[in-house]
C-alpha positions in Angstrom: 101.4 108.7 95.3 98.0 110.5 96.9 95.8 110.2 93.4 96.7 106.5 92.2 97.4 104.7 96.0 96.3 107.3 98.8 92.5 107.3 97.1 91.8 104.1 96.6 93.5 102.8 99.6 91.1 105.3 101.6 88.3 103.6 99.4 89.4 100.2 99.5 89.4 99.6 95.9 91.9 97.1 95.9 91.4 96.5 92.0 92.5 100.6 91.4 95.3 99.6 94.0 96.9 96.8 92.2 97.2 97.9 88.8 98.6 101.5 90.7 101.2 99.0 92.5 102.1 97.5 88.9 102.9 100.7 87.9 105.1 101.8 90.5 107.4 99.2 90.3 108.3 100.6 86.8 108.9 104.4 87.8 112.1 103.6 89.6 114.1 106.7 89.3 117.6 105.0 90.6 117.3 101.2 90.1 120.8 101.0 91.2 120.4 103.2 94.5 116.5 102.1 95.4 117.0 98.4 94.8 114.3 97.2 96.4 111.5 99.0 94.6 110.0 97.1 92.5 110.1 93.9 94.5 108.4 95.6 97.3 105.9 97.2 94.7 105.0 94.3 93.4 104.3 93.0 96.8 102.3 95.5 97.1 100.1 94.7 93.8 100.3 91.1 95.0 98.7 92.0 98.5 95.9 94.5 96.7 94.7 91.3 94.3 94.2 89.4 97.4 92.4 92.1 99.5 95.4 91.8 102.4 95.0 95.6 103.7 98.2 94.3 106.4 100.5 93.0 103.8 99.5 96.0 101.7 99.9 98.7 104.1 103.3 97.0 104.9 104.6 97.0 101.6 103.8 101.0 101.5 105.8 101.4 104.9 108.8 99.2 104.0 109.3 101.6 101.1 108.9 104.4 102.8 110.8 103.8 105.3 113.7 102.9 102.3 113.4 105.5 99.8 110.8 108.1 100.5 113.7 111.0 102.6 115.8 110.0 99.2 113.1 110.2 96.9 112.1 113.9 98.2 115.5 115.2 98.3 116.4 114.2 94.4 113.1 113.7 92.7 110.2 115.8 94.1 110.1 118.0 91.1 109.6 114.7 89.1 106.3 114.8 86.7 105.2 110.9 86.7 102.5 110.4 83.5 99.8 108.9 83.9 
């Protein structure tokens, strides 16, 4: 996330952000338990394509509120290929 979302976000590189959010939408490790993951990722991608920073950061915040603690607990060591 730091390399593919945070870095382009800091640079306001919306094209890279849109691509990264689309990739994130396919990386749900537990679709049964992280049921809104894909929708929130796709909302982030759409917001990036529209250059809507507030909507983009809202999608991030909602996903983090819902899933970050469990994701870190269960999947901290998960390797993700670029």
